[in-house]
C-alpha positions as CSV (number, residue, x, y, z in Angstrom):
1,X,93.4,112.6,81.7
2,X,89.8,114.1,81.9
3,X,88.6,116.8,84.1
4,X,85.0,117.0,83.8
5,X,83.3,119.8,85.1
6,X,80.0,117.5,85.8
7,X,81.8,115.6,88.5
8,X,80.8,115.8,92.0
9,X,84.3,116.5,93.0
10,X,87.8,116.0,92.0
11,X,88.5,113.5,95.0
12,X,90.3,110.4,93.3
13,X,87.9,108.1,95.2
14,X,84.8,110.0,94.0
15,X,85.9,110.0,90.5
16,X,86.7,106.2,90.5
17,X,83.1,105.6,92.1
18,X,81.5,107.6,89.3
19,X,83.1,105.2,86.8
20,X,83.0,101.9,88.6
21,X,80.8,102.4,91.7
22,X,77.6,100.5,90.6
23,X,76.9,97.0,91.3
24,X,77.9,95.6,87.9
25,X,80.8,97.5,86.4
26,X,83.7,95.9,88.3
27,X,82.0,92.5,87.8
28,X,82.2,93.1,83.9
29,X,85.9,94.1,84.4
30,X,86.6,91.1,86.5
31,X,85.0,88.8,83.8
32,X,87.3,90.4,81.1
33,X,90.3,90.2,83.5
34,X,90.1,86.9,85.1
35,X,87.7,84.7,83.1
36,X,88.6,85.8,79.6
37,X,85.0,86.7,78.8
38,X,84.7,88.9,75.7
39,X,81.1,88.4,74.4
40,X,77.8,89.7,75.6
41,X,76.5,86.2,76.2
42,X,79.6,85.3,78.2
43,X,79.0,88.1,80.5
44,X,75.4,87.0,81.0
45,X,76.6,83.6,82.0
46,X,78.1,84.8,85.4
47,X,76.5,83.5,88.5
48,X,75.4,87.1,89.5
49,X,72.7,86.9,86.5
50,X,72.9,90.3,85.2
51,X,70.0,91.4,83.2
52,X,70.5,92.2,79.5
53,X,69.5,95.8,79.7
54,X,71.7,96.4,82.8
55,X,74.7,94.6,81.0
56,X,74.1,96.7,77.9
57,X,74.1,99.9,80.0
58,X,77.3,99.0,81.9
59,X,79.1,98.0,78.7
60,X,78.2,101.4,77.3
61,X,79.4,103.1,80.5
62,X,82.7,101.4,80.5
63,X,83.2,102.1,76.9
64,X,82.5,105.9,77.4
65,X,84.8,105.9,80.4
66,X,87.6,104.4,78.1
67,X,87.9,101.2,80.4
68,X,86.8,98.8,77.7
69,X,86.5,98.9,73.9
70,X,84.0,97.3,71.6
71,X,85.1,95.7,68.4
72,X,83.4,93.7,65.5
73,X,83.6,89.9,66.2
74,X,86.0,88.4,63.6
75,X,83.8,85.2,63.6
76,X,80.4,87.0,63.2
77,X,80.4,90.6,62.0
78,X,76.8,91.2,63.4
79,X,78.2,90.8,67.0
80,X,80.8,92.4,69.1
81,X,83.5,91.5,71.3
82,X,84.9,93.6,74.3
83,X,88.3,94.0,75.7
84,X,90.0,96.0,78.3
85,X,91.8,99.2,77.3
86,X,95.2,100.0,78.8
87,X,93.1,102.1,81.3
88,X,91.1,98.9,82.0
89,X,94.1,96.7,82.6
90,X,95.3,99.2,84.9
91,X,92.5,98.2,87.3
92,X,94.2,94.8,87.7
93,X,96.0,95.7,91.0
94,X,92.7,97.2,92.4
95,X,90.8,94.0,91.6
96,X,93.5,91.8,93.1
97,X,93.5,93.9,96.3
98,X,89.6,93.5,96.5
99,X,89.9,89.7,96.1
100,X,92.5,89.5,98.8
101,X,90.6,91.7,101.1
102,X,87.3,89.8,100.6
103,X,89.0,86.4,101.0
104,X,90.7,87.4,104.1
105,X,87.4,88.5,105.7
106,X,84.8,86.4,104.0
107,X,84.3,82.9,102.6
108,X,84.5,83.5,98.9
109,X,84.3,81.4,95.8
110,X,87.8,82.6,94.7
111,X,90.0,79.4,94.0
112,X,92.4,79.0,97.0
113,X,95.3,78.5,94.6
114,X,94.6,81.7,92.7
115,X,94.3,83.7,96.2
116,X,97.4,82.0,97.2
117,X,99.3,83.2,93.9
118,X,97.9,86.6,94.2
119,X,99.1,86.9,97.8
120,X,102.6,85.3,97.3
121,X,103.5,87.4,94.4
122,X,101.1,90.3,93.5
123,X,103.5,91.8,91.0
124,X,104.1,88.6,89.2
125,X,100.3,87.9,89.1
126,X,99.7,91.2,87.6
127,X,102.6,90.9,85.1
128,X,101.1,87.6,84.0
129,X,97.6,89.3,83.6
130,X,99.2,92.0,81.7
131,X,101.1,89.7,79.3
132,X,98.1,87.8,78.6
133,X,96.2,91.2,77.9
134,X,98.9,92.2,75.6
135,X,98.8,89.1,73.6
136,X,94.9,89.1,73.2
137,X,95.0,93.0,72.5
138,X,98.0,93.1,70.2
139,X,99.4,95.9,72.3
140,X,102.8,96.0,73.9
141,X,103.1,98.3,76.8
142,X,106.3,99.9,78.2
143,X,107.7,98.1,81.1
144,X,106.8,99.7,84.5
145,X,109.4,100.6,86.9
146,X,108.9,101.7,90.5
147,X,105.1,102.0,89.8
148,X,105.5,104.6,86.9
149,X,105.1,104.1,83.2
């Protein structure tokens, strides 16, 4: 765990906001987690219409924060693919709670069946996301018990 001296404070919310508190970073994580986007152009295809320079900056920030990693694209070595790290996949419960909160209080584009599945069985939904991540990343993580690793 890092404790950088250039932080505003050591408050956990402040630390998270320093990494994820801009208008785009969580949307990149969302796309990696829920839509399976892995390539630069796939992130550009989102309905939010992120500009290329902003996307480049956010990908670099998320990589520096250890939330994503950038790898050579096996189909085209001149390009890159992005995937969540373990630190990144650990954001799944946070994003699910944000989806549930927003869908509870606002009309959203989240598919009703997906929101229902999240609400009905959060832990199972998270386990499925993690299993998909483990398959695509080639990583097998220890099973979590009682909220600990």
